[in-house]
N, C-alpha and C positions, 0 to 999 in steps of 0.2 A: 615642806612649810606651806601653810595655807593662809590666805588673807582675803580681803575684799577690796573691790574698787570703790573708792569714796566719791570720785568725780572724774569726768573726762572733759578735756578742754582743747580748744583749737584757736588758731589765729592765722589769718591769711598772710601775715607779715612775720618776719623774724626779728629777734632781738628785744622783744617786749613781752608784756603779760599776755596771757591767753584768756579767752572767755569760756565759762562752763556751759556745756551743752547736754542735751538729754541722751545722746547716743553718738558714737563715732563708728566709722567703717575702716577697719584695718585692711590694707591692701598688700598682698604678698610682694616683696621686693620693692615697695614704694613708700609705705608709711601710712599716715592717716589721710583719708580722702579730704581734700580741701585745706590741709594744713600747710603752712609755709615752710616747715622743716622737712616735708616729704621729699623723696628723691631717691636716686640710686646710690646712696652713700651709706655710711655705717651708723649715723645718728639720726635714724628716721623717726624715732619715738622717744620721748623723755618721760621718766617716772620719778616720783618723789614720794617718800613716806609721809603720811599725815602726822606721824609722831614727831618728825623733824620740823614740820611746820609749827607744831605746838610749842617748840622751843623758841620760835620767833614770836609767836603770839604772847608768850610769857614776858616778852620785853615791852608789851603794851601795844603791839601792832594789831590792827583790825584787818586780817588777811582773808581774802576769798580764794577759792580754788583757781589755779592758773596764775597767781601773782608772781611766781618765780619763773614763768615761762614753761611750766611742766604740762605735758599732755595727759598723764594718768596719775591720779593721786591714790595711794594705797593705804590700807591700815591692817595691821596684824601679820604682815608677811615677813617682817624682819629683813627688809630690803637691803639694809646695810651689810647683811651676811651673804648676799647673792654675788657670786664671782663672775668675772668676764668669761664668756663662753657658755654659761649656764642658760637653759631654756626655761621659759615660763609658759604655762598654759593659762589662757585668759578666757573666761566664759565657757561656752560649749565647744568652741572651735578654734579660736585663734592661738597662735604660738609665736612668741618673741624670743630672740636670742640676745643676751646682754653682750654689747660690743664695747662699752666704755663706762667707766665710773669716774664721775667728776669731769670737769673741763676747765680750761683756762679762760678766764674772763678778760677780755681786752678793754672793756669799758665798764665803769662802775654804774650799777643800776640804781634806781630810786630807793630800793630797799636798803642797799649798802649805805647810801648817804644818810638815811634816816637812823640806822642802827649801828653803822660801822661793821656790819657783817652781812653775809648772804650765804645761804646753805647750798645753793645749786652747784657752785664750783667744787664742793667737797662731798655733798650728799646726793647729788643728782645722779641718776642712772640712765644710760642711753641704750637703745636696742634697735634691732632690725626685725622687720616682720618676715617670718618664714612660712607662716600659714595665716591667711586672712580670715576675717570674720567681724561681726558687729560686737560692740562692747558698750555697756551702760553701767552707771552706778549700781552697786549691789551685786554685780557679777563676781564670781570667785576668781581668784588669781593664785596659782600654786606652782610649786616645783614638783617635778616627777623624775625620780632616778632614771627611769627607762629612757626619758627624752634626752638625757645627757650622755648616753652611750652612743657610739657610732651606730647609726641605723642602716641596716643592710637589707636588700631584697635580691632574690635570684629568680630569673625567668629562663626557663628552658623552651626553645623554639623547636618543635618537632611535630609533624602531622601524625606520625605513628604513636608517639608518646602521648599526645593529647587524646588520641582515640583509644588509648589503653592497650594498644597492640605491642608496645615495647616498653620495658621498664626504663625509667630515667635514671641513669647513673651519673651523668655529668653534673646535673643540678645539685643533688645532695653532696657530691664531692666538693663542688665550689663553695657551698655553704659551710661545710666542715673546715675547709682550708681558710676561708675568710675568718671564721671564728678564732682560729689560731693566730692569724696575722693581726687582727684588729681587736678581738675580744669584745665585739659589739653585740647588738641585739638584732636578731633575725626577724624582721618585720613581716616578710612574706616570702614564700617559695612557690612558684606557680609554673604550670606547663601550659603553653599555648601552641596552637597549630602554626606552622610557617605562614607568614603573611604579614602585611604592614598594619592593617586597620586595628586589629586587636593589640598588637604590640605597641603602637603609638599611644593608644588609649591607656594601656597599662603603665607605660613609662611616665606619662603625664600624671596619672593618678598617684603613683608611688612617690614621685618627686614632689608634687604640689600639695597633695592631700595627706599622704602618709609621712611626710617630712623625712624621707630617706636621704642619707648622706651618700650612699653608694648603691647603684643598681648594676648588677652583673647579668648579662645574658649569655646563654650557651647555645650554640647552633645557629645555622642560617647564614654563615659568613663566606660560603664558598661560591661556586659558579653555576650551580644548578638553577633552573628557572624559579624555584620556590625559595631560594636563598636570598631573602630581602631584609635580613636584620640590619645591615648597615644603612640601607635606604630609610627604614623606619626610624632608626636612631638619628640620622642626620635631619629628619623632618622635625624633631622635637628639641634638639639641643641648641644652645645659643652660640657655642663655639666648640671647635675641636681641640683635643689634647693630642696632637699627632705623635709626640715623643713616646707615649705609652704604647700606642699601636705599633710603632716602628720597633720598639724594644721587644715586644712579644713576637713579631715576625722574625726579628734577628735571632732570638733564642731558638725559634723553631728551625731556621735555616741551618743552624749549627748541627742539626740532626737529620733533616730531610729537605730536599729541594721543593717538596710539595708545599712547604710553609709559605712560599712566595705567592701562592694562590689565595691566601686568606685576604679578605677584604674588610677585616674587622675595623671598627671605628671606636675611638674613645673620645668623650666629650663632656661638656658641662651644661646642665640646665639649671639656671639659677645657682644655688649652692650644692646641687647634686651632681656627683660624678657618675658617668655611665660608661661601662666597659663591656665591649663585645668579646666573648671568648669563643673558641671553636667548640664543636659539638662532642668531640671524643674525650673521655676522662683523662687519657694520657696528655692530650693537648691542654686541657683545663689546668692540670697540675703544672705543666711546664710554663704555661703563660702567667699563671698567678705567681709562681716562684720568681719569674722574671721581673714583675713589677712590684713585688712585695716590699722591697726596701724603700720605695718611694710612696707607697700607697697611703700610710698614715699621715705623712706630711702633706700629700695632695688634698686629703679630706680636710685637714686643719686650714690649709690656705684657702680652700673653696668656701669657707664660712664667710670670708670677706672682712674678718676682724683685723684691723691694722695691727701690725706687729709692735708698734710703738705706743699702743693704748695702755700705758701704765696707769695703775690706780693713782688718783690724785688726792685721795682722802688725807686729812691731817692725821 
């Protein structure tokens, strides 16, 4: 579905109308720069279809953009058909994920008292920014089927593999197995030399720019001087998911005592889950099989969409 942005609006305060502006800056994990509703919660940005505003104008109201407290006014998108969890691409760069449809109004606004009705509680749509960018009236807004699949990337850490001296078997196997577990979209499969700098840059790029839900690394989790994948991962994640790493080590210990030497880390950067796997194909298979039962649920939870965000439409 494709549509256009009719207006963009902001207000430093919450609970009232917003003013139309020429351009807004969408900030990943925050919302709209300078807007009162921005923050680390799930209703960072509000959207409203101009077609719905037309129904209120038909009642004789002279309405300007932002009158219902909406940040983005759209036309042509069929916003009423967009479900919670869907992702929208806005303009050239930004991506939003729908987190709630409608909301409970605790106080009656001026519009309600004038008409006995308000469309924001049933027709308003709320979203979180998962990729930032500037947005202005006239920019395109659209859904993309590819964005709604679990987006996966695989990175192999190997000096010899990056130099072309050894074929990478672990990375392709991880991609294949993840396809069976998640049925997602493979965004990238890369081979990097062991080391932190390139790994950290790749993890940030794939999480923040490529909107990956899951990034899996293979290799570099042992005790040799060049095994620094855990350190590179720890440098970019917001928090660890220790149970996943412990489960992988426990599965390996059932077969070999060498599994206790793995320093693999699992963690979360924003909405992206990052998992370190060992470098051998055998270990990759064992470790993914160990966490496979929890992996889809982990990615769903990482979106930050509250489980009780039921649709409130009439």
